[in-house]
DRENTORKOL-3810 file (N, C-alpha, C; in nm, 4 decimals):
REM DRENTORKOL-3810
@n.u->-7.8120; n.v->3.8251; n.w->14.3839; ca.u->-7.7782; ca.v->3.8576; ca.w->14.5196; c.u->-7.6400; c.v->3.9121; c.w->14.5255
@n.u->-7.6084; n.v->4.0212; n.w->14.5939; ca.u->-7.4779; ca.v->4.0753; ca.w->14.5921; c.u->-7.3944; c.v->4.0229; c.w->14.7233
@n.u->-7.2715; n.v->3.9637; n.w->14.6980; ca.u->-7.2114; ca.v->3.9097; ca.w->14.7951; c.u->-7.0581; c.v->3.9452; c.w->14.7830
@n.u->-6.9986; n.v->3.9681; n.w->14.9120; ca.u->-6.8600; ca.v->3.9810; ca.w->14.9279; c.u->-6.8084; c.v->3.8652; c.w->15.0081
@n.u->-6.7185; n.v->3.7943; n.w->14.9584; ca.u->-6.6760; ca.v->3.6796; ca.w->15.0389; c.u->-6.5304; c.v->3.6711; c.w->15.0613
@n.u->-6.4838; n.v->3.6832; n.w->15.1855; ca.u->-6.3421; ca.v->3.6917; ca.w->15.2137; c.u->-6.2883; c.v->3.5527; c.w->15.2321
@n.u->-6.1579; n.v->3.5355; n.w->15.1957; ca.u->-6.0944; ca.v->3.4151; ca.w->15.2284; c.u->-5.9387; c.v->3.4340; c.w->15.2480
@n.u->-5.8669; n.v->3.3465; n.w->15.2875; ca.u->-5.7299; ca.v->3.3490; ca.w->15.3130; c.u->-5.6783; c.v->3.3647; c.w->15.4550
@n.u->-5.7705; n.v->3.3772; n.w->15.5464; ca.u->-5.7277; ca.v->3.3912; ca.w->15.6946; c.u->-5.6855; c.v->3.2576; c.w->15.7415
@n.u->-5.6352; n.v->3.2656; n.w->15.8574; ca.u->-5.5821; ca.v->3.1510; ca.w->15.9249; c.u->-5.4899; c.v->3.1922; c.w->16.0491
@n.u->-5.4122; n.v->3.0940; n.w->16.0837; ca.u->-5.3126; ca.v->3.1017; ca.w->16.2057; c.u->-5.1812; c.v->3.1180; c.w->16.1511
@n.u->-5.1061; n.v->3.2217; n.w->16.2010; ca.u->-4.9737; ca.v->3.2383; ca.w->16.1505; c.u->-4.8821; c.v->3.2821; c.w->16.2612
@n.u->-4.7607; n.v->3.2509; n.w->16.2500; ca.u->-4.6733; ca.v->3.3004; ca.w->16.3735; c.u->-4.6422; c.v->3.4481; c.w->16.3449
@n.u->-4.5917; n.v->3.5168; n.w->16.4461; ca.u->-4.5622; ca.v->3.6511; ca.w->16.4374; c.u->-4.4358; c.v->3.6597; c.w->16.3393
@n.u->-4.4529; n.v->3.7625; n.w->16.2625; ca.u->-4.3503; ca.v->3.7821; ca.w->16.1542; c.u->-4.3821; c.v->3.7292; c.w->16.0151
@n.u->-4.4796; n.v->3.6464; n.w->16.0277; ca.u->-4.5262; ca.v->3.5703; ca.w->15.8924; c.u->-4.6246; c.v->3.6534; c.w->15.8096
@n.u->-4.6692; n.v->3.6019; n.w->15.7078; ca.u->-4.7398; ca.v->3.6606; ca.w->15.6115; c.u->-4.8764; c.v->3.5900; c.w->15.5791
@n.u->-4.9790; n.v->3.6535; n.w->15.5367; ca.u->-5.0954; ca.v->3.6095; ca.w->15.4810; c.u->-5.1441; c.v->3.7056; c.w->15.3728
@n.u->-5.2321; n.v->3.6405; n.w->15.2890; ca.u->-5.2902; ca.v->3.7261; ca.w->15.1732; c.u->-5.4307; c.v->3.6893; c.w->15.1720
@n.u->-5.5135; n.v->3.7972; n.w->15.2025; ca.u->-5.6556; ca.v->3.7803; ca.w->15.2010; c.u->-5.7089; c.v->3.8247; c.w->15.0727
@n.u->-5.8227; n.v->3.7430; n.w->15.0451; ca.u->-5.8901; ca.v->3.7790; ca.w->14.9101; c.u->-6.0382; c.v->3.8241; c.w->14.9395
@n.u->-6.0882; n.v->3.8948; n.w->14.8561; ca.u->-6.2372; ca.v->3.9257; ca.w->14.8816; c.u->-6.2983; c.v->3.9190; c.w->14.7314
@n.u->-6.3654; n.v->3.8276; n.w->14.7128; ca.u->-6.4358; ca.v->3.8077; ca.w->14.5852; c.u->-6.5813; c.v->3.8627; c.w->14.5864
@n.u->-6.6074; n.v->3.9330; n.w->14.4887; ca.u->-6.7423; ca.v->4.0052; ca.w->14.4824; c.u->-6.8277; c.v->3.9282; c.w->14.3719
@n.u->-6.9646; n.v->3.9102; n.w->14.4121; ca.u->-7.0458; ca.v->3.8523; ca.w->14.3048; c.u->-7.1875; c.v->3.9199; c.w->14.3124
@n.u->-7.2588; n.v->3.9146; n.w->14.2060; ca.u->-7.3896; ca.v->3.9781; ca.w->14.2184; c.u->-7.3897; c.v->4.1074; c.w->14.1428
@n.u->-7.2893; n.v->4.1788; n.w->14.1274; ca.u->-7.2757; ca.v->4.2961; ca.w->14.0577; c.u->-7.1282; c.v->4.3410; c.w->14.0565
@n.u->-7.0949; n.v->4.4225; n.w->13.9710; ca.u->-6.9580; ca.v->4.4776; ca.w->13.9603; c.u->-6.9268; c.v->4.5747; c.w->14.0572
@n.u->-6.8060; n.v->4.5687; n.w->14.1184; ca.u->-6.7697; ca.v->4.6831; ca.w->14.2068; c.u->-6.6488; c.v->4.7674; c.w->14.1542
@n.u->-6.6329; n.v->4.7425; n.w->14.0187; ca.u->-6.5174; ca.v->4.8118; ca.w->13.9623; c.u->-6.5246; c.v->4.9762; c.w->13.9767
@n.u->-6.6341; n.v->5.0188; n.w->13.9955; ca.u->-6.6447; ca.v->5.1805; ca.w->14.0061; c.u->-6.6463; c.v->5.2100; c.w->14.1582
@n.u->-6.6210; n.v->5.1194; n.w->14.2594; ca.u->-6.6307; ca.v->5.1610; ca.w->14.4045; c.u->-6.4885; c.v->5.1488; c.w->14.4685
@n.u->-6.4841; n.v->5.2401; n.w->14.5572; ca.u->-6.3531; ca.v->5.2205; ca.w->14.6541; c.u->-6.3939; c.v->5.1066; c.w->14.7317
@n.u->-6.2993; n.v->5.0115; n.w->14.7512; ca.u->-6.3039; ca.v->4.8939; ca.w->14.8257; c.u->-6.2016; c.v->4.8938; c.w->14.9477
@n.u->-6.2509; n.v->4.8410; n.w->15.0523; ca.u->-6.1650; ca.v->4.8632; ca.w->15.1772; c.u->-6.1649; c.v->4.7211; c.w->15.2568
@n.u->-6.0709; n.v->4.7270; n.w->15.3510; ca.u->-6.0609; ca.v->4.6212; ca.w->15.4560; c.u->-6.0678; c.v->4.6795; c.w->15.5875
@n.u->-6.1463; n.v->4.6287; n.w->15.6598; ca.u->-6.1577; ca.v->4.6714; ca.w->15.8107; c.u->-6.1278; c.v->4.5428; c.w->15.8983
@n.u->-6.1065; n.v->4.5629; n.w->16.0232; ca.u->-6.0896; ca.v->4.4516; ca.w->16.1116; c.u->-6.1565; c.v->4.4858; c.w->16.2489
@n.u->-6.1843; n.v->4.3744; n.w->16.3073; ca.u->-6.2381; ca.v->4.3857; ca.w->16.4472; c.u->-6.1797; c.v->4.2825; c.w->16.5312
@n.u->-6.1221; n.v->4.3222; n.w->16.6499; ca.u->-6.0657; ca.v->4.2283; ca.w->16.7408; c.u->-6.1778; c.v->4.2206; c.w->16.8561
@n.u->-6.1641; n.v->4.1094; n.w->16.9210; ca.u->-6.2716; ca.v->4.0838; ca.w->17.0331; c.u->-6.2716; c.v->4.2042; c.w->17.1433
@n.u->-6.3935; n.v->4.2717; n.w->17.1738; ca.u->-6.4035; ca.v->4.3695; ca.w->17.2610; c.u->-6.3606; c.v->4.5108; c.w->17.2158
@n.u->-6.3363; n.v->4.5105; n.w->17.0794; ca.u->-6.2789; ca.v->4.6354; ca.w->17.0167; c.u->-6.3727; c.v->4.6900; c.w->16.9154
@n.u->-6.3657; n.v->4.8056; n.w->16.8766; ca.u->-6.4501; ca.v->4.8610; ca.w->16.7671; c.u->-6.3803; c.v->4.8199; c.w->16.6310
@n.u->-6.4763; n.v->4.8186; n.w->16.5230; ca.u->-6.4185; ca.v->4.7860; ca.w->16.3976; c.u->-6.3212; c.v->4.9017; c.w->16.3523
@n.u->-6.2060; n.v->4.8555; n.w->16.2997; ca.u->-6.0954; ca.v->4.9522; ca.w->16.2613; c.u->-6.0612; c.v->4.9466; c.w->16.1254
@n.u->-6.0385; n.v->5.0658; n.w->16.0690; ca.u->-5.9971; ca.v->5.0835; ca.w->15.9273; c.u->-5.8634; c.v->5.0289; c.w->15.9118
@n.u->-5.8563; n.v->4.9412; n.w->15.8013; ca.u->-5.7120; ca.v->4.8866; ca.w->15.7718; c.u->-5.6565; c.v->4.9399; c.w->15.6358
@n.u->-5.7347; n.v->4.9433; n.w->15.5369; ca.u->-5.6909; ca.v->4.9874; ca.w->15.4067; c.u->-5.7941; c.v->5.0094; c.w->15.3092
@n.u->-5.7741; n.v->5.0971; n.w->15.2113; ca.u->-5.8773; ca.v->5.1169; ca.w->15.1162; c.u->-5.8003; c.v->5.1465; c.w->14.9687
@n.u->-5.8755; n.v->5.1070; n.w->14.8628; ca.u->-5.8281; ca.v->5.1438; ca.w->14.7272; c.u->-5.9354; c.v->5.2033; c.w->14.6474
@n.u->-5.8942; n.v->5.2907; n.w->14.5732; ca.u->-5.9979; ca.v->5.3499; ca.w->14.4760; c.u->-6.0176; c.v->5.2564; c.w->14.3605
@n.u->-6.1220; n.v->5.2981; n.w->14.2758; ca.u->-6.1592; ca.v->5.2024; ca.w->14.1662; c.u->-6.0624; c.v->5.1726; c.w->14.0813
@n.u->-5.9710; n.v->5.2836; n.w->14.0382; ca.u->-5.8837; ca.v->5.2651; ca.w->13.9502; c.u->-5.7480; c.v->5.2180; c.w->13.9905
@n.u->-5.7317; n.v->5.1936; n.w->14.1260; ca.u->-5.6135; ca.v->5.1556; ca.w->14.1978; c.u->-5.5094; c.v->5.2653; c.w->14.2143
@n.u->-5.5576; n.v->5.3982; n.w->14.1644; ca.u->-5.4589; ca.v->5.5021; ca.w->14.1552; c.u->-5.4319; c.v->5.5598; c.w->14.2916
@n.u->-5.5202; n.v->5.5323; n.w->14.3995; ca.u->-5.4943; ca.v->5.5700; ca.w->14.5354; c.u->-5.5202; c.v->5.4592; c.w->14.6291
@n.u->-5.4302; n.v->5.4632; n.w->14.7167; ca.u->-5.4443; ca.v->5.3725; ca.w->14.8321; c.u->-5.4329; c.v->5.4376; c.w->14.9709
@n.u->-5.4953; n.v->5.3825; n.w->15.0657; ca.u->-5.5008; ca.v->5.4444; ca.w->15.2142; c.u->-5.4840; c.v->5.3247; c.w->15.3071
@n.u->-5.4062; n.v->5.3754; n.w->15.4161; ca.u->-5.3825; ca.v->5.2595; ca.w->15.5174; c.u->-5.3982; c.v->5.3193; c.w->15.6511
@n.u->-5.4318; n.v->5.2372; n.w->15.7377; ca.u->-5.4468; ca.v->5.2740; ca.w->15.8769; c.u->-5.3075; c.v->5.2826; c.w->15.9353
@n.u->-5.2679; n.v->5.3563; n.w->16.0260; ca.u->-5.1354; ca.v->5.3879; ca.w->16.0861; c.u->-5.0710; c.v->5.2659; c.w->16.1273
@n.u->-5.1621; n.v->5.1743; n.w->16.1956; ca.u->-5.0945; ca.v->5.0562; ca.w->16.2557; c.u->-5.0461; c.v->4.9501; c.w->16.1578
@n.u->-5.0823; n.v->4.9612; n.w->16.0185; ca.u->-5.0446; ca.v->4.8685; ca.w->15.9242; c.u->-4.9576; c.v->4.9331; c.w->15.8122
@n.u->-4.9395; n.v->5.0483; n.w->15.8163; ca.u->-4.8529; ca.v->5.1134; ca.w->15.7008; c.u->-4.7233; c.v->5.0507; c.w->15.6971
@n.u->-4.6830; n.v->5.0330; n.w->15.5668; ca.u->-4.5379; ca.v->4.9619; ca.w->15.5456; c.u->-4.5494; c.v->4.8127; c.w->15.5645
@n.u->-4.6658; n.v->4.7596; n.w->15.6181; ca.u->-4.6675; ca.v->4.6178; ca.w->15.6377; c.u->-4.7660; c.v->4.5452; c.w->15.5459
@n.u->-4.8780; n.v->4.6115; n.w->15.5202; ca.u->-4.9939; ca.v->4.5736; ca.w->15.4456; c.u->-4.9995; c.v->4.6407; c.w->15.3162
@n.u->-5.0457; n.v->4.5614; n.w->15.2179; ca.u->-5.0643; ca.v->4.6213; ca.w->15.0803; c.u->-5.2050; c.v->4.5778; c.w->15.0202
@n.u->-5.2794; n.v->4.6755; n.w->14.9936; ca.u->-5.4107; ca.v->4.6446; ca.w->14.9270; c.u->-5.3905; c.v->4.6639; c.w->14.7797
@n.u->-5.4748; n.v->4.5694; n.w->14.7050; ca.u->-5.4654; ca.v->4.5723; ca.w->14.5571; c.u->-5.5959; c.v->4.5291; c.w->14.5180
@n.u->-5.6311; n.v->4.5337; n.w->14.3868; ca.u->-5.7489; ca.v->4.4879; ca.w->14.3333; c.u->-5.7347; c.v->4.4443; c.w->14.1747
@n.u->-5.8179; n.v->4.3458; n.w->14.1373; ca.u->-5.8333; ca.v->4.3169; ca.w->14.0031; c.u->-5.9725; c.v->4.3257; c.w->13.9639
@n.u->-6.0063; n.v->4.4352; n.w->13.8928; ca.u->-6.1427; ca.v->4.4579; ca.w->13.8573; c.u->-6.2017; c.v->4.3586; c.w->13.7562
@n.u->-6.1132; n.v->4.3045; n.w->13.6777; ca.u->-6.1612; ca.v->4.2025; ca.w->13.5807; c.u->-6.2138; c.v->4.0756; c.w->13.6580
@n.u->-6.1473; n.v->4.0514; n.w->13.7699; ca.u->-6.1918; ca.v->3.9471; ca.w->13.8471; c.u->-6.2824; c.v->3.9822; c.w->13.9679
@n.u->-6.3055; n.v->4.1153; n.w->13.9870; ca.u->-6.4104; ca.v->4.1545; ca.w->14.0882; c.u->-6.3438; c.v->4.1191; c.w->14.2296
@n.u->-6.2226; n.v->4.1167; n.w->14.2305; ca.u->-6.1487; ca.v->4.0775; ca.w->14.3609; c.u->-6.0620; c.v->4.1758; c.w->14.4094
@n.u->-6.0614; n.v->4.1841; n.w->14.5486; ca.u->-5.9728; ca.v->4.2756; ca.w->14.6269; c.u->-5.8842; c.v->4.1844; c.w->14.7097
@n.u->-5.7492; n.v->4.2324; n.w->14.7273; ca.u->-5.6654; ca.v->4.1621; ca.w->14.7986; c.u->-5.6043; c.v->4.2394; c.w->14.9126
@n.u->-5.5612; n.v->4.1703; n.w->15.0138; ca.u->-5.4779; ca.v->4.2320; ca.w->15.1197; c.u->-5.3607; c.v->4.1497; c.w->15.1567
@n.u->-5.2452; n.v->4.1943; n.w->15.1182; ca.u->-5.1178; ca.v->4.1307; ca.w->15.1498; c.u->-5.0740; c.v->4.1729; c.w->15.2792
@n.u->-5.0576; n.v->4.0932; n.w->15.3850; ca.u->-5.0231; ca.v->4.1254; ca.w->15.5122; c.u->-4.8811; c.v->4.0629; c.w->15.5416
@n.u->-4.7871; n.v->4.1394; n.w->15.5700; ca.u->-4.6516; ca.v->4.0878; ca.w->15.5992; c.u->-4.6091; c.v->4.1480; c.w->15.7342
@n.u->-4.5117; n.v->4.0768; n.w->15.7976; ca.u->-4.4513; ca.v->4.1154; ca.w->15.9319; c.u->-4.5606; c.v->4.1245; c.w->16.0200
@n.u->-4.6537; n.v->4.0139; n.w->16.0306; ca.u->-4.7717; ca.v->4.0185; ca.w->16.1204; c.u->-4.7342; c.v->4.0160; c.w->16.2553
@n.u->-4.8173; n.v->4.0803; n.w->16.3382; ca.u->-4.7922; ca.v->4.0880; ca.w->16.4953; c.u->-4.9052; c.v->4.0341; c.w->16.5553
@n.u->-4.8938; n.v->3.9962; n.w->16.6797; ca.u->-5.0042; ca.v->3.9459; ca.w->16.7540; c.u->-5.1266; c.v->4.0477; c.w->16.7595
@n.u->-5.1061; n.v->4.1809; n.w->16.7642; ca.u->-5.2030; ca.v->4.2722; ca.w->16.7582; c.u->-5.2796; c.v->4.2923; c.w->16.6329
@n.u->-5.2377; n.v->4.2150; n.w->16.5374; ca.u->-5.3129; ca.v->4.2082; ca.w->16.4101; c.u->-5.4256; c.v->4.0989; c.w->16.4154
@n.u->-5.4382; n.v->4.0329; n.w->16.5314; ca.u->-5.5337; ca.v->3.9420; ca.w->16.5390; c.u->-5.6656; c.v->3.9852; c.w->16.5450
@n.u->-5.7615; n.v->3.9397; n.w->16.4442; ca.u->-5.8921; ca.v->4.0192; ca.w->16.4245; c.u->-5.9641; c.v->3.9258; c.w->16.3286
@n.u->-6.0965; n.v->3.9584; n.w->16.3198; ca.u->-6.1687; ca.v->3.9150; ca.w->16.1982; c.u->-6.1644; c.v->4.0263; c.w->16.0893
@n.u->-6.1279; n.v->3.9970; n.w->15.9741; ca.u->-6.1037; ca.v->4.0950; ca.w->15.8701; c.u->-6.2118; c.v->4.0925; c.w->15.7664
@n.u->-6.2717; n.v->4.2113; n.w->15.7519; ca.u->-6.3899; ca.v->4.2283; ca.w->15.6746; c.u->-6.3545; c.v->4.3071; c.w->15.5396
@n.u->-6.4192; n.v->4.2698; n.w->15.4317; ca.u->-6.4131; ca.v->4.3488; ca.w->15.3099; c.u->-6.5399; c.v->4.4222; c.w->15.2981
@n.u->-6.5184; n.v->4.5435; n.w->15.2313; ca.u->-6.6324; ca.v->4.6253; ca.w->15.2220; c.u->-6.6333; c.v->4.7200; c.w->15.0907
@n.u->-6.7474; n.v->4.7459; n.w->15.0342; ca.u->-6.7607; ca.v->4.8330; ca.w->14.9248; c.u->-6.8150; c.v->4.9635; c.w->14.9528
@n.u->-6.7529; n.v->5.0664; n.w->14.9186; ca.u->-6.8024; ca.v->5.2070; ca.w->14.9621; c.u->-6.9031; c.v->5.2637; c.w->14.8803
@n.u->-6.9991; n.v->5.3156; n.w->14.9429; ca.u->-7.1074; ca.v->5.3903; ca.w->14.8757; c.u->-7.0681; c.v->5.5426; c.w->14.8598
@n.u->-7.0507; n.v->5.6080; n.w->14.9531; ca.u->-7.0030; ca.v->5.7430; ca.w->14.9612; c.u->-6.9533; c.v->5.7846; c.w->15.0898
@n.u->-6.8880; n.v->5.9000; n.w->15.1037; ca.u->-6.8363; ca.v->5.9521; ca.w->15.2168; c.u->-6.6880; c.v->5.9030; c.w->15.2406
@n.u->-6.6347; n.v->5.9447; n.w->15.3605; ca.u->-6.4856; ca.v->5.9174; ca.w->15.3896; c.u->-6.4649; c.v->5.7780; c.w->15.3720
@n.u->-6.3445; n.v->5.7330; n.w->15.3153; ca.u->-6.3102; ca.v->5.5891; ca.w->15.3042; c.u->-6.2699; c.v->5.5498; c.w->15.4458
@n.u->-6.2496; n.v->5.6258; n.w->15.5376; ca.u->-6.1940; ca.v->5.5940; ca.w->15.6710; c.u->-6.3160; c.v->5.5309; c.w->15.7542
@n.u->-6.4351; n.v->5.5758; n.w->15.7365; ca.u->-6.5320; ca.v->5.5383; ca.w->15.8295; c.u->-6.6261; c.v->5.4274; c.w->15.7695
@n.u->-6.6624; n.v->5.3305; n.w->15.8618; ca.u->-6.7285; ca.v->5.2134; ca.w->15.8164; c.u->-6.8751; c.v->5.2572; c.w->15.7671
@n.u->-6.9152; n.v->5.3581; n.w->15.8158; ca.u->-7.0655; ca.v->5.4062; ca.w->15.7674; c.u->-7.0654; c.v->5.4402; c.w->15.6258
@n.u->-6.9469; n.v->5.4584; n.w->15.5626; ca.u->-6.9444; ca.v->5.4978; ca.w->15.4255; c.u->-6.9662; c.v->5.3769; c.w->15.3449
@n.u->-6.9524; n.v->5.2619; n.w->15.4042; ca.u->-6.9669; ca.v->5.1410; ca.w->15.3141; c.u->-7.0951; c.v->5.0697; c.w->15.3347
@n.u->-7.1696; n.v->5.0297; n.w->15.2151; ca.u->-7.2810; ca.v->4.9677; ca.w->15.2285; c.u->-7.2898; c.v->4.8206; c.w->15.2005
@n.u->-7.1762; n.v->4.7508; n.w->15.1437; ca.u->-7.1801; ca.v->4.6174; ca.w->15.1236; c.u->-7.0585; c.v->4.5615; c.w->15.2174
@n.u->-7.0752; n.v->4.4516; n.w->15.2777; ca.u->-6.9832; ca.v->4.3931; ca.w->15.3736; c.u->-6.9834; c.v->4.2366; c.w->15.3629
@n.u->-6.8675; n.v->4.1800; n.w->15.3727; ca.u->-6.8566; ca.v->4.0424; ca.w->15.3737; c.u->-6.8779; c.v->4.0022; c.w->15.5090
@n.u->-6.8568; n.v->3.8608; n.w->15.5287; ca.u->-6.8948; ca.v->3.8003; ca.w->15.6630; c.u->-6.7658; c.v->3.7956; c.w->15.7420
@n.u->-6.6561; n.v->3.8150; n.w->15.6901; ca.u->-6.5363; ca.v->3.8250; ca.w->15.7509; c.u->-6.4468; c.v->3.6934; c.w->15.7532
@n.u->-6.3082; n.v->3.7077; n.w->15.7707; ca.u->-6.2361; ca.v->3.5895; ca.w->15.7786; c.u->-6.1305; c.v->3.6186; c.w->15.9070
@n.u->-6.1094; n.v->3.5112; n.w->15.9759; ca.u->-6.0383; ca.v->3.5292; ca.w->16.1059; c.u->-5.8926; c.v->3.5106; c.w->16.0692
@n.u->-5.8197; n.v->3.5981; n.w->16.1300; ca.u->-5.6704; ca.v->3.6099; ca.w->16.1176; c.u->-5.6217; c.v->3.5975; c.w->16.2592
@n.u->-5.5303; n.v->3.5071; n.w->16.3056; ca.u->-5.4897; ca.v->3.4944; ca.w->16.4289; c.u->-5.3345; c.v->3.4774; c.w->16.4218
@n.u->-5.2577; n.v->3.5693; n.w->16.4936; ca.u->-5.1291; ca.v->3.5711; ca.w->16.4962; c.u->-5.0714; c.v->3.5336; c.w->16.6206
@n.u->-4.9889; n.v->3.4373; n.w->16.6288; ca.u->-4.9503; ca.v->3.3836; ca.w->16.7585; c.u->-4.8085; c.v->3.4458; c.w->16.7855
@n.u->-4.7676; n.v->3.4565; n.w->16.9097; ca.u->-4.6322; ca.v->3.5183; ca.w->16.9433; c.u->-4.5429; c.v->3.4150; c.w->16.9771
END
């Protein structure tokens, strides 16, 4: 069974940091672009960051550029999201996803999803 399991979410004050992890099991995703998306209550799912299989390219949503860093360890089949200088508007459920094909920016390009981890940033 293929699974993506996110962890590392929690409650943090504005200006703080969190590091999310996404552990994959059931198959290797070393050849896939991996990404993080987020969804706040009442809002559509939003692209946060993506990383290609070799880590040679990373992409970020405008709202997180300069604050978040995506990385991966293919040997561990794990993807990370380091989140610094967190803001209350970063509050959302964060999802890890593995891309099948298509633009990294669109959620429809991803065919494997985790169940999400809640990040709450207090002001």
